N, C-alpha and C positions, 0 to 999 in steps of 0.2 A: 538505507542506501546512502551513498555519499552525496550530500547536498552541497551547493555552493558555499564557500567558507565566509565570504564577506557580503553582507546585505548591500544591494545597490538600489536605493530607493528610486532613483531616476528610472531604472529599468522597470520597477514595479509600477511607477506612474504611467509608463508606456502602455501597460496592460489595461489601465483604467481610462486612458484617453480615447479620443475619437478614433475609429478605425473605418477603413473602407472595405466593405464586403460585397462580393458579387451579388447583385440583387436577385438574379435567377436562382443561384444556389441557396441564398438565404430564404427565399420564398418556398423552395422545395422542402426544406427541413424545419422551418420555424414551428410548424404544428407538432413536430416530433420532440422538440426540446421543451422542457418544463418551463413555464412562466415562473417569475419570482413568487407569485401568490401561491401557485401549486406547490413549489418547493418548500415554502414556509409552512404550508398546511401539513405536508409530510413530516417536516422536522418537528413540528409541535406535537405530533403523535408519539414521539419518543422521549424517554428520559434523556438527560444529558449523556451524550455518546462518549464512552471512554473505553479504551482497550489498548492492545499492543499489536505489533506485527508478530505473527506467529509462524514458527516452523518447529516441529518436535525436536527435542534436543539430540536425538539420534539420527537426524538427517542433515547432510552437509548442504543440500540444495533442494530445489523444488522437485527434481526428478526422483531423488531418493525418498522424498515424502510421498509422491503419488504413484510410482511404479508398483505393480502388483507384488513383486518379490520383497519390497521393503516398506510398503504401506503398513503402518503399525497402529491400529485402533487402540490398543491397550495404553501405549504411551500418550497418544493424543487425548484419550479420556482422562488420564491422570493429570496431565498438564493443563488441560482446560478446566479441570477441577481447581487448580491453583488460581486460575483467572476468576472463576466464579467466587472463590473465597475472598477476593479483594474487591468484588463488586464490578468487575469489568463486564460490559454487556455486548461488546463486539471484539473481533480479532480480525486483523487484515492478513489475508492468506494468498500467497502467490500460486497460481496454477502454472501449467506448462504445456505448450502445444506438442512437444515431442512425446510426452507421456500420453496425451490424447491420441496422437497419430498411431502409436504402437497398438492401441487397444481402446477404440472409442467407447464401446459399450462398458468395458470394465472400468475405464476412467470415470465415466459418469456415475457408475455404481459406487465407486469409492468416494466421489464427491457427495453423493447422497448419504453414504454412511457417515462421512465427516459431519454433514449437516445434522444428522440424527444425534450424534454425540454432542455437537455444539448446542443443539436445542435442549438436550437434557440438562445442560449447564446454564440455560437461559442466555445464550450468546447468539447474536445474529452476525455472521461473518460478512466481511467485505472481501470479494474475490477480485484478484488482479490478473489480467490477461498477459499483456506484453511488458517487456522490461529491457532497458538499454544498459543495465549495470553489470559490471564485472566480466566474467569469462565469456568469450564471444562464440564458442563452438560447442554447443550442447550436443551430447550423444546419448542414445538410449543404453540401457544396460547398467553394468556396475559403474558407479561414480568414483571420481578421484579420491585418493586418500587425503586426509586433512594435512595441510601444511602447518607445522607447529608454530603457534604464536602469530599467525597471519589472519587478519580480519577477512571473513567471508572468502576464504581461499578457493572454495569450490562452487560458489554461486554462479548460476548460468543465465546469460541473457536469453531472451525469448523474442524472436526466433533465433537470433544470432547472425553474425555477418555472413558466413558461408551460405546459409540457407537463403538469405535474401538475394544472393547472386543467381539463384535458380529461377528462371522465368515462371515456373509453375507454382512457386511457393505462395504467391499472394492468393491464388484460388484455394490452396490447401488451408491457409490461415482463415480465409473467409468461411469455409465449411466448418472449421473448428469453432470459431466464434459464434456463428449463427446456430450451430447445433447445440452448443452448451447453453447459450442464452435462451433458445426456444425451449429446451428441456426444462429449464428452471425459471422461466419467465414469470410464473405466477406463484413461485415458492415464497411464502411469507417468512421462511426461516433465514432468508438472505436480506441483508441490509442494503447493499449497494454494489454496483459493478464498477471497479476501477480499471479503465480500459488500457492504460499504458503508464507504467511506472517510469518516471524521469526520462521522457523522450528527449533525445539529443545528447544524453550522457555518453561517456566513453569516446568523446571527440566527434560524435556523429552530427551534432548540431542540427541544422535544417534538413539534413539528408534523411531524418526520421519523419519528415512531414508526410510523405506518401502513405506510410503505414498508419500514422496518426489519423489522417483524413479518412482512410479506408475503415479503420476500426470504429470510428464514430458513425460512419455511414452504415456499416453493418448493424451496429447496435440500434441506430434509429430505424432501420428497416424492420428489425424484430420488435422494437419498442417494448421491452419488458416492463412489468409493473414497478420494479425497483428503479431508483435513479441511476444514471450513468454519469461518470466523471473521469477526468484525467488531471492529476495534480500538478500545479505550478511548482517549480523548484529552483530554477535559475532565472533570476530577474533580468538577465541580459538577453534572453531568448525571446525577443519581441514577437516574431512571427509565430513560433510555436505557442507561446503564452496566449496570444490573442485568439488563436484557433481553439485552444483548450477551454478558455474561460467562456467563449461565446457558444460553445457546443455542449457544455456540461449542465446537467440539471441542477446540481448543487456544486459549490466551489470547494475543491480540495487543494491542499498545498502542503509543502514540506518546509520546515524551518528549524535549524539547529543553532540559532542565535540565542543570546541571553534575553532576558525578559523584556527589556525596554525596546530593543530592536524588533523583537518578535511582535510586540504589541503594535508597533507602527505598521507592520504588514497587515495585521488584523484590521486595524482602522482603515487602511486603504482598500482592502478587499471587501469590507462591508459596504462600500459604496455601490457594489453591484446589486445589493438588495436581496441576495440569496443566502441561505445558510452556509456556514463555513465549517469544515472539518479539517483539522490538521492531521494528516495521515502519517507524518513522521516528525518526531522531535525527540529530545532527550539524549544528550551526549555530555556526560558529567564534566569532563575536563574543559568543555567549552562554556560551562555555566548555563547550559540548557538542561535543567534538572526538574525533578518532580516538585521539589521545594520551591523553586522560583517560577517555573513556567506553568505547571499544571493548575495552580490556583488562579492565575490570570486567565487561562483558557476557560475555566469554569465560570469566572466572573463575567467574561465576555460572551458566554454561551456558545463557545466554539468547541466542537468535538475534539477530543484529545486522544491520539493513538501514537504511542511511543514506539521507537524501534527497539526490539529485543525483549525477550521474555524469560526463557529458561536457558542458562548457559549450557552450550553444547558444541556440536561439531561445526557450527558456523563461526565459532571463535569471535563473537562480537563483543566479548569483554575487552578485546584488544582494540586499539584505535585504528582508524582508517590507514594512516600513513606511518604508524609506529610499530612495526613487527617486533616480536620478542622471541627470537629463534630458540631461546632456551626453554620456552614454554612455561616459565614461572607466572604465577598469577600477578597481574598488575596491581599496584597499590590502590589505584582508583579504577574501577571498571568503567569502560567506555559506555557500553549499553548493558541490557539485561537486568532482571529483577530477582530471579530465583536461581538457586543451585538445583541440580537434578533431583535431589531428595525433597524439594519443596521448601528448603530453608531460605529465608530472604537474605539477599546480599546486605541490605540495610533495613533493619527492623523499623526505623523511624519513617523510611520511605513508604513501606507497606502500610503502616498505620495511617499515614497521610492519605494515601490512595484510597484506603478503605473509608476514611472519614469523608473525603470529597465525593466518592461515588454513592455514599449512603444518604447524603443530604438531598433534600428536594431541590429541583431545578430553580 
């Protein structure tokens, strides 16, 4: 996803500073949120967490991935095999409420099928519920055609702007989240629940707070065995960031900066005393690369999950704001590691990833 382009350390410090929290609300949920000690015990049970954000190369968005007519276990199996081959042990995967609402039973069955495939490849996925990025009006059925040379041209927000104008939507979303969490609350094949991707993006800012508060409340009511989190991504969003970090079991975040700036964020976030997982990084033209950032994350014992895996219909080999309407391959890919046939874009990157994931923690 498109993260803030310039690191604002003063904003990051706001997240770390003293905050005022309603005492009654804090008391009501404090036993539902993992302590630092519990979070660190959980983290110690895992090898260094490494992976990528995943959508199969033949899906333009989350709906095309999860709807019954286009769910493709064969492609998922093949591409998760690429992940296993370089030592990845997690993949971050976006769900979608529209796919669930069409067919709740079938949707959960497909999630279970995905987990079976992932487990075969020794991968524990992170599942993402909501998302404020890109196109704001998701619809079921056939998804839009790819816009040539345009980054994530068909990716859909969840739930989207029109849906949230419906007074009944929040109760629909509550049922969705609670049903999925309850169904898989004790499933050891799942690593973590990422409740909301980049809240406040697409110009929404603090207007995303009601849904953010609600999804944490719903998750805390179910209280799955797996940790829950929502990643920090824009250091100027003090109100959202404060709520996210205080209600997350482990700290997740996004950063597309070069190594030195990224390291400063890691050092600041470590003051919370909880494990850190970077759930988005790696944009080659910005010098956020496997060669520069991934070794630093390994050294700091921070989980490393890059954006992009197999080049495909999401068009994430192209930069966020630099469309190439001719559709030619960019000289330097923005994201992604493999071509569809499993050939690496850069052999040296794949060799480095394999080396880092094979080393002991």
